[in-house]
N, C-alpha and C positions, 0 to 999 in steps of 0.2 A: 765587350767590344771585340776581344781577340777571337771569341767563338764565332761571331758573325763574319769575321775576316776568313776564318778557316772554312766556314760553310759556303761563303761566296766563292772561294777558290775551288772548292769541290765541285760546285755546279758549273763553274767555268771550264774546269778540266773535263767533266763528263760531257758537257755540250760540245767541246772541241773534239773529243774522241768520237762522239756519235756523228757529228757533222762530217768529220773526216772519213769515217767509215761509209756513210751514205753517199759520199762523192765517189768512192771507189766501187760501190755497189748500188747503182741508181735504182735497182729493182726494190730496194728496201727504203721505205719512207719513214725516217725518224722525224718526229715532231715534238715540240715542247708545249703544245697547247693543252695537254692532259686528255685529249680525246682518244677514243679507241678505234683502231682500224685493224680488223683481223688480218693476219698475214703481213702486217706493216704498221705504220703509224707509231705513236708514242710507245716506247717499250722500256727505256732505261737500260737496255743491254748494250755491252760493248766488249770487243775482243780482249782487252787488257784487264778485265774485271779482277782476275786472280794474280795479276802481275806481282803484287807485293804480299798478299795474304797467303798464296799457295802457288808460287811460280812453277813448281814441279808437277802441277796437276795433270797436264796433258801427257807428260812423260810416264806418269804412274798409270794412267788409263791405257796408253799404248803398250806398256810392258805386260799388262794382264791380257790385253787383246791379242797380242802376238802369240802368246802361248795357247790361248783358247782357240784361235782360228787355225793355227798350225795343227792342233789336235783334231779339230772338226771344222773344215772350211765353211760348212753350212751356217756356222754360228754368226758369220758376218751378216748374212741376210736376216737372220733372226733378230739381231740387235738393231739393224736398220728399221725393221718392221716394228719393233717395240717403240721406237721414237715416233714413228708415224701414227701408231694406234694411241699413243699418249697424247700427241698434239691435237688430234681430231676430236678429243673429248675434254671439254672445258679448258683447252689450251695446253701448252707444254709445261706441265706442272707435276709430273711424276705420279699422277693419280692412278695410273695403271699398275703401279708397283704395290699399292696398298692391299693388304690382306683383309679378309672379313674380320670384324671386331664388333664390340657392342655398339659402336657409333658408325661403322663403315660397312657398306655392302660392296664388296670388291668388284671391280670391272673385269677381273679375271674370269668371272662366271658368265660373261655375256656371250651371245652367239658367235661374234667374230673372234673372241679370245679363248673360249673354253677348249681345252685339249689342243691348243693351237699356238698361242704366243709362248715363247720360250727364251732362254738366255738370262733368267733371273739370277742364277748362280754366278754368272760372270759379273753382272752389276753388283751383286753382294760382295764379291772379292775386290772389285775396284773401290767400292765404298769403304770396306774395312781398311784397305791400304791408305786411302785418303784420310780417314779418321785418325789413323796412326800418325800420319805426317802433318796434317793440318786439321786438328779437331774442330768440328762444328763450323766448317768453312765452305766446303763445296757441296752444293745441293744435289739431290738425286736427279732432279730435272736436268741440270747441267751435265751430270754423268751420262744420262741417256743421249743428250745431244753430242757430247764428245765421243761416246762409243759409236754412234751412228757415223760420224765423220771418220773416225779411226778405222772402222770396219770397211768403209768405202775405199779409203786410201790403201789399206792393206790388201784389198782385193784388186788393186790396180786402177782404181777410180780416182776422181779429182780431189784435190784439197781445197778447202775454202776457209776464209777468215770467218770464224764462228763467234758471233756476239754471245756473251755470257753474262750471268747475273740473275738467272731465273731462281725463284724460290719454290719450295715444295708446298703443295696443297694440303689442307687438313680435311679435305672431302674427296669423295669419288662419285662417279655417276654411272651406275649400271644402265640406266635408261639412255643416257647419252652415248654410251658405248654401243648399245644395240641399235641406236637410230642414226648415228653419225659416221660410222665406219663403213665404207663401201663393201658390198658383198661381191664375191668372185663371179657371180652370174648377173651382175648389174648391167642394165642398159646404159648406153652412152649418155642419154639425157639424165639418168639418175646419177651417174658419175659426175657430170658437169654441175648438177644441182648441189651435190654434197661437197664438192670442192669449192664452189662459189660461196657456200655457207661459211667456209673458213677464210674467205678472202682470196682464194686461189683461182686462177683462170684456166682456160683450155691449154695454154702453153705449160703451165705448172702441172696440170693433169697428165699430159703426155710425157713430159720430162720425168716426173716422179714415178710414173708407171714403169719407166726404164730401170728403176731399182730392181725390177724382176729379172734383170740380166744375171743376178745371182740368186741362189736359193732353190728351195723345193716347195711343192704343194701337195697336199694330201688328195688322194683319189676322190674323196667326198666333195671336193671343191670343183672338180671338172667332170664328174661322172655323168651329169646331165647332158653334156655335149656329146657324149659317146653313144647314149642310148635313148634319150628322150628330150631333145633340145626344145622342141616346140609343143610338147604334149601329144605328139603323134607317134611315139615309139620309134622315132627316126633320129639318126645322128645329125649333128650340126654340119650342114652341107659345105661350110667354108673350110672345114678341116681337110688338109691334104691327105690323100688316101694312105700312103705308106706310114705317115705319122699317126693317123687314126688307128691303123692296125697295130702299131707298136704300143699305143696307149691302152688298147683293149687288153693286151697281154699283161699289163701292169695293174689295170683297174677292171676287174670282172664285173659283170652286170649285177651279181649278187655277192655281197661281202667285200672284203679288202678295202674298206673305207679309209683306213689309216696307212695304206701303201702310199709311197711317195714317188713323185716324178719331178725332174728338173724343170723349172720355169723356162730356162734357156738350155736346151739339151746339148747345144753345140759347144758352149763354154760356161758351164754352170757355176764355176768358182772364180771366173774372171769378169771384172767390171768393164764391159765394153758395149758396143752398139749392136751386137749380134741379135739381141732381143727384137729389135725393130726389123732386121732383115728376116727373121723367122716369121714375124707377123705377115710380112709381104708374101711369104711363101706358103701361107696357110698353116703355119706351125706354131702359132701362139697357143699357150696351154689353156688359159682361162678365157671365159667369155668376155670378161672385163679387159683382157688384152686385145682380143680380136676386134671388138667393137670400136676400138680407137681408129681402125681402118675402115670397117664396114658399117659403121653406125650412122651413115648419112649426114655427117657433119664435116664439111669440106676441110675446115681448118685442122681438125685432129688428124684426118687422113693425110693431109699434106705434111704435117709435122712428123708423122711416122716415116714418110718417104724421105724427108730431109734429114732426119736423125739417122736413118739407115745408110744414107749416102755420105754423111759427114760426122764422123765420130767426135771430132773436137767440138763441133757445134752442140752435140748432145751433152758431152761432159761439162761444158761451160754452163749450159742451161740447167743441167741437173744441180750443179753447185749453187747457182743463183736461186733456184726454186727451193732447195733445202734450207738456205738462209731464210727465205720468205716463210716457209712452213714452220721453222723453228722460232719464228717471231710471233706465232699465234698466241695471243692472250697470256703473256707470261706474268707471273706474280713477281713483283719487285718491291724494293724499299721495305716497308713494314708489313706488307701483305705476305701471308703464308709463313713458312718457317724453313729452317735448315734441319731436315730430319737426321738424327744420328743413326737410325735404322730405316732403310728405305721401305720396309714392309709395314711400318706403323707410324702414326703421328707421335710426336714427343710427349 
């Protein structure tokens, strides 16, 4: 009888915390009907998940991030991108961290990830410190989510209440990684389709694209725009002339594929709304950036203009959309596991 009282109290507490959080963040739809809604719906996640089992978890994450980002400011964007590439493939379950093994074909070898995703050593350091402080408690999936938020905050971006309690997958999906992560030369319609597949709408698309306010991109991701945008050996006519000439010096027609250029050349290490201003000026780096304005969907173009005019509006929406993205298909309760090493299943 005592067991059932404890169990009842647990569910009441969890329901209270979840309902309280959803009131504060109406963009997140917590439900208790057991149904699945990508980017929302039943998740079982709540911000106080580690309040008693590992209260120092976020402090440990931030202590590692502060050193890593001070050493290499680009790392903030790399960790934000890791979380994004994880969540878009079978949910936010740390599947992107798994290495090849007898039972796993790693997502690290996919087109969007190969020679591109980075920051694994920072995640490993966080995990090692958390295992020392709170053994077998904090999941790799939650570490990715905490690192993404911490990287944003340390770059001058917004803080958000982060629902926690994700567990780690025992599988990876190379096919899902190849098919679900938007390419840098995506059309706007393709971007909208891939985001909707995850339960994310046009507002989320534009806001989350604003993560490109920090970080770098390799020449291979934008070379097409400089030399052969439409298969006619001509540059993308939406590129502003001086910006185009500068990019050609970084990214020659032949070779140099791994040369890098800032996604936001005006403030590449500061999380602000300059990214949207640059798009309006024809200085968005990737095709997937520029089409938010020029892709003939009025809603996305209007959002680019509004976010360029109002930084607070962008930062608030980015935080809301990050919570929504972090809520894609989490493994909770008895599903998945808490990996002791993020690179392999237990």
